[in-house]
VOGU-3710 file (C-alpha; in Angstrom, 3 decimals, decimal comma):
1> mlseereiyl> 0,000/0,000/0,000  2,680/2,478/1,009  4,821/1,991/-2,084  1,904/2,773/-4,416  0,795/5,901/-2,539  4,383/7,086/-2,212  4,825/6,825/-5,973  1,620/8,748/-6,718  1,972/11,558/-4,214  5,733/12,100/-4,191
11> sqfreisipg> 6,269/11,571/-7,922  5,942/15,286/-8,666  8,970/16,181/-6,543  12,142/16,499/-8,576  15,026/14,171/-7,729  17,307/15,520/-5,046  20,663/14,135/-3,974  21,766/16,180/-0,990  23,222/15,128/2,365  20,242/16,467/4,318
21> fysnslynek> 17,646/14,148/2,743  16,018/11,393/4,764  12,721/9,556/4,798  10,817/7,068/6,925  7,524/5,209/6,945  5,066/3,949/9,536  2,027/1,698/9,522  -0,327/1,367/12,481  -2,508/-1,651/11,740  -4,779/-1,097/14,732
31> ravasvsaqf> -5,682/2,428/13,628  -5,435/1,569/9,891  -3,119/4,557/9,325  0,004/4,581/7,187  2,444/7,431/6,705  5,538/8,277/4,697  7,653/11,297/5,592  10,689/12,953/4,063  12,829/16,009/4,627  14,815/17,893/1,999
41> tnentttavv> 17,477/20,249/3,350  19,188/22,943/1,325  21,416/25,472/3,097  19,197/26,945/5,852  15,823/25,679/4,568  14,290/22,313/5,436  11,214/21,196/3,522  9,131/18,516/5,217  6,721/16,311/3,272  4,347/13,866/4,942
51> vraheksgqi> 1,842/11,525/3,289  -0,819/9,918/5,500  -3,307/7,296/4,322  -6,380/5,968/6,131  -7,606/2,503/5,286  -11,071/1,035/5,756  -12,113/-2,506/4,905  -8,869/-3,069/3,056  -9,254/0,003/0,828  -7,638/3,443/0,913
61> ekillradaa> -10,390/5,813/2,078  -8,527/9,140/2,277  -5,030/10,528/1,867  -3,296/13,675/3,073  -0,116/15,182/1,678  1,426/17,917/3,852  4,365/20,133/2,940  5,983/23,114/4,608  9,341/24,879/4,889  11,178/25,829/8,052
71> ntddlgiykf> 14,468/27,228/9,237  16,948/24,351/9,421  18,351/25,609/12,725  14,877/25,899/14,281  12,157/23,824/12,630  9,547/25,722/14,656  10,188/28,849/12,586  8,307/28,456/9,306  9,533/30,108/6,125  6,854/31,390/3,771
81> gdpyyidltq> 7,690/32,167/0,152  11,046/30,403/0,277  12,361/29,907/-3,322  13,780/26,436/-2,605  10,485/25,264/-1,132  8,465/26,765/-3,990  10,704/25,039/-6,537  10,457/21,702/-4,749  6,649/21,835/-4,450  6,009/23,560/-7,778
91> yyqlpnmlln> 3,437/21,018/-8,946  1,245/21,707/-5,891  1,576/25,493/-5,843  -1,694/27,351/-6,473  -1,107/28,559/-10,071  -0,198/25,058/-11,242  -3,131/23,452/-9,459  -5,473/25,838/-11,260  -3,681/25,336/-14,558  -3,654/21,537/-14,324
101> ygmptrvlfa> -7,079/20,919/-12,760  -9,088/23,932/-13,896  -11,638/25,927/-11,952  -12,498/24,406/-8,563  -16,053/23,454/-7,662  -15,740/25,580/-4,534  -13,190/27,895/-2,949  -13,324/28,469/0,810  -11,394/30,980/2,869  -10,798/31,784/6,526
111> awqldpiwka> -8,539/34,120/8,494  -7,615/34,307/12,150  -6,511/37,165/14,358  -4,965/35,239/17,201  -5,008/36,365/20,804  -1,802/38,404/21,299  -1,334/36,801/24,710  -0,455/33,583/22,879  2,404/35,422/21,127  1,741/33,487/17,937
121> pydpmslvli> 4,439/33,988/15,269  1,819/34,934/12,658  -1,924/35,244/12,079  -2,838/32,524/9,572  -5,015/32,633/6,494  -6,363/29,450/4,919  -7,405/29,099/1,283  -9,113/25,848/0,273  -9,787/24,662/-3,285  -12,287/21,803/-3,604
131> yddlgvmvey> -12,664/19,632/-6,704  -15,737/17,575/-5,819  -15,762/15,634/-9,070  -12,151/14,500/-8,564  -12,273/13,855/-4,827  -9,394/16,288/-4,343  -8,968/19,323/-2,097  -5,888/21,475/-1,537  -5,342/23,976/1,276  -2,781/26,777/1,469
141> vfpaekidks> -1,939/28,258/4,872  -0,022/31,539/4,885  0,487/34,583/7,138  -1,764/37,635/7,141  -0,652/41,259/7,258  -3,008/43,830/8,737  -3,312/46,942/6,558  -5,781/49,525/7,879  -9,139/47,738/7,858  -8,013/44,802/5,752
151> lkgcpiggki> -6,002/41,619/6,054  -3,673/40,730/3,186  -1,937/37,431/2,484  -0,177/35,710/-0,425  -0,688/31,947/-0,939  2,462/31,290/-2,989  5,006/29,485/-0,843  2,555/28,753/1,977  2,025/25,481/3,803  0,253/22,901/1,646
161> nlfawskead> -2,329/20,325/2,725  -3,591/18,200/-0,161  -6,482/15,846/0,542  -7,718/13,033/-1,694  -10,550/10,663/-0,920  -12,516/7,793/-2,359  -15,753/9,001/-3,899  -17,288/5,619/-3,119  -16,811/6,321/0,586  -19,314/9,225/0,445
171> lsledvvsin> -17,364/11,277/3,001  -18,460/14,636/4,366  -16,035/17,569/4,419  -15,614/17,006/8,168  -14,665/13,366/7,520  -12,109/14,328/4,875  -10,262/16,954/6,930  -10,211/14,775/10,057  -7,125/13,067/8,594  -5,101/16,225/9,292
181> pnnegiqpis> -3,463/15,977/12,752  -2,466/19,664/12,821  -4,395/22,277/14,793  -3,913/24,926/12,102  -6,029/25,482/9,009  -9,116/23,516/8,100  -10,283/21,107/10,808  -13,675/19,599/11,653  -13,959/22,099/14,514  -13,080/25,119/12,325
191> itryksidda> -15,171/24,433/9,203  -17,958/26,770/10,314  -15,487/29,673/10,269  -14,894/29,294/6,530  -16,668/31,476/3,991  -16,980/31,166/0,230  -14,448/33,254/-1,663  -17,107/35,698/-2,863  -18,344/36,237/0,716  -14,835/36,683/2,119
201> ttltlddfyr> -13,426/38,933/-0,620  -14,556/41,049/-3,561  -13,735/38,187/-5,941  -16,174/35,912/-7,712  -15,122/32,326/-8,374  -14,342/33,294/-11,975  -12,283/36,274/-10,816  -10,371/34,087/-8,407  -9,526/31,541/-11,090  -8,264/34,134/-13,558
211> nflspdtcli> -6,322/36,194/-11,025  -4,564/33,375/-9,212  -3,113/31,804/-12,324  -0,423/34,395/-11,564  1,937/33,490/-8,682  2,189/37,101/-7,499  -1,502/37,537/-6,626  -2,533/38,092/-2,994  -5,850/37,972/-1,135  -7,426/40,915/0,671
221> tpvelwppt> -10,328/40,529/3,095  -12,041/42,928/5,548  -10,753/42,723/9,127  -14,323/42,942/10,470  -15,154/39,516/9,044  -12,584/37,821/11,264  -12,889/38,796/14,938  -9,975/37,815/17,202  -9,986/34,264/18,517
//
């Protein structure tokens, strides 16, 4: 099972032969969860890639691919917009997803203004493209910048969560995103916070598709839509 999913979901990464590369795999038969992880290190940037698969009745029910970039000396400090990371994950970056798969069925968006007492390193934005007919969804998580009465963020080079699921399983959105163990971005508990792209911004779905074929495009949303959490 792992070898097949590894080939499908890591095949888009270019070959890399650098000392900092390593990978590992894990299968928990009791929980029917399998995972493959890898790290690619180049100078002071480490890109982590994790593929998780959930099995039910002997069949793959849902899969998650996660990718992000961090400072090699402190993996808790994430690097957004890093050129090495963007190059490595080029196939999954937003412009190429739109180019290769076309206009999504739905685009969801959410932003957070985190409690300053937490001293969070950034206020996250989450952009989610859903292709219902393909059973594929991709999320980009990236930092927001407050400008007057707006929040601005740029998806290119953000964290990537790519979900794929069996259409025969008839999963709800909550079921699909439950495979993600992170507490950031789209989760079953946070789905109600998400708005359609036309409710969260001035863009229609058509506008979004045309504009974000360019890697330099950013999102702007009113601050008032996203009260502090």
